[in-house]
C-alpha positions as CSV (number, residue, x, y, z in Angstrom):
1,A,4.0,8.6,0.0
2,V,5.0,10.7,3.0
3,G,1.7,12.2,5.3
4,H,-1.8,12.3,5.0
5,A,-2.0,14.8,1.8
6,E,0.7,12.6,0.0
7,I,-1.2,9.1,1.4
8,A,-4.4,10.5,-0.4
9,K,-3.2,11.5,-3.5
10,C,-2.0,9.0,-4.4
11,D,-4.9,6.7,-3.5
12,L,-6.5,9.2,-5.8
13,W,-4.0,8.4,-8.6
14,N,-4.6,4.7,-7.5
15,G,-8.3,5.0,-8.4
16,N,-8.0,6.8,-11.6
17,S,-5.7,3.9,-12.8
18,Y,-8.2,1.2,-12.2
19,S,-9.0,-0.9,-15.2
20,P,-12.3,-2.3,-14.9
21,D,-11.2,-4.9,-17.8
22,T,-8.6,-6.3,-15.8
23,D,-9.7,-5.2,-12.5
24,T,-6.2,-4.2,-10.9
25,S,-4.8,-0.5,-10.6
26,A,-1.4,0.7,-12.4
27,I,-0.5,2.1,-9.2
28,E,-0.3,0.3,-5.5
29,C,0.5,3.2,-3.0
30,Q,3.4,2.5,-0.6
31,S,4.1,4.6,2.4
32,A,6.6,5.6,4.9
33,P,7.7,8.0,7.9
34,T,9.8,10.0,5.7
35,V,11.0,10.5,2.6
36,E,14.5,8.7,3.1
37,E,12.6,5.9,4.2
38,C,10.8,6.1,0.6
39,F,14.3,6.1,-0.7
40,K,15.3,3.1,1.2
41,K,12.1,1.3,0.1
42,I,13.2,2.0,-3.9
43,M,16.8,0.6,-3.0
44,R,15.4,-2.6,-1.4
45,Q,13.0,-2.9,-4.4
46,E,9.6,-2.8,-2.4
47,A,8.9,0.5,-4.1
48,D,9.6,1.5,-7.8
49,A,9.4,5.3,-7.7
50,I,8.8,8.7,-5.7
51,A,8.2,12.6,-6.6
52,V,10.5,14.6,-4.6
53,D,11.4,18.3,-4.8
54,G,14.4,19.9,-6.0
55,G,16.2,19.5,-2.5
56,Q,15.9,15.8,-2.3
57,V,17.1,15.3,-5.7
58,Y,20.5,15.6,-4.1
59,T,20.3,12.8,-1.3
60,A,18.5,10.9,-3.7
61,G,21.7,10.8,-5.9
62,K,23.7,9.8,-2.4
63,C,21.4,6.7,-2.6
64,G,21.8,5.7,-6.1
65,L,18.8,7.0,-7.3
66,V,18.6,9.6,-10.7
67,P,15.9,11.4,-11.9
68,A,13.3,10.2,-14.4
69,M,11.2,12.6,-14.8
70,A,9.9,15.9,-14.7
71,E,6.1,17.8,-13.8
72,Q,5.7,20.4,-17.1
73,Y,2.8,22.7,-16.6
74,D,3.5,24.4,-19.2
75,E,1.4,22.3,-22.1
76,A,3.9,24.6,-25.4
77,K,7.0,23.2,-23.7
78,C,5.3,19.6,-23.6
79,S,5.0,19.3,-27.8
80,S,7.9,22.3,-28.8
81,A,11.1,20.4,-30.4
82,G,14.1,21.4,-29.0
83,V,12.7,23.2,-25.7
84,A,13.6,22.0,-22.3
85,A,11.4,20.6,-20.1
86,S,12.2,21.4,-17.1
87,S,15.0,23.5,-15.4
88,Y,16.2,25.0,-12.1
89,Y,18.6,28.0,-11.7
90,A,21.2,28.6,-8.8
91,V,22.5,31.8,-8.8
92,A,25.6,32.5,-7.5
93,V,27.0,36.7,-6.3
94,I,30.7,37.8,-5.7
95,L,31.8,40.9,-5.7
96,K,32.3,42.3,-9.3
97,D,36.2,43.2,-9.3
98,S,36.8,39.9,-7.0
99,G,38.8,38.1,-10.0
100,V,36.7,34.9,-8.5
101,T,36.0,32.5,-10.8
102,W,34.6,29.0,-11.6
103,D,38.2,28.0,-11.9
104,S,39.9,29.7,-9.1
105,L,37.5,28.4,-6.2
106,K,39.5,26.4,-4.9
107,G,40.8,28.1,-1.4
108,K,37.9,30.3,-1.4
109,R,35.1,31.1,1.2
110,S,31.5,30.6,0.4
111,C,28.5,31.2,2.3
112,H,25.6,29.2,2.0
113,T,21.3,29.7,2.4
114,G,21.5,26.2,4.7
115,I,22.5,22.9,4.2
116,G,19.7,20.8,2.1
117,R,18.6,24.2,0.7
118,T,18.6,23.6,-3.2
119,A,19.9,26.4,-4.7
120,G,22.3,27.3,-1.7
121,W,23.5,24.3,-1.3
122,N,22.6,21.0,-3.2
123,I,23.2,22.4,-6.6
124,P,26.6,24.0,-5.6
125,M,27.7,20.6,-3.7
126,G,26.8,18.7,-6.8
127,L,28.4,20.6,-9.3
128,I,31.8,20.9,-6.9
């Protein structure tokens, strides 16, 4: 957990996972000063998982970590067969008659919303 709010959320999760039968909790909270330090804890097997936003998934991938699950708040999508549970769209725009295609990107120039931003950097760099 990074920060007071995440530590409080993890502590609540810890309490909710408590089993009086075994006098144990299913979740043990670990904390670190940054998300990157949490990644390092996972790589050193000092922690098992972290919930991250879309922009941090790219960084996690560079550390050899992979997505294991996604939050889904639409109950209908949780129980319907063939419905994608989670998605994120990034959209590129070009001049209508530029002739630029996915296959002709080499040598082209691009403008991005910011390094580390999900749609403007992480998704394009991950696909290229």
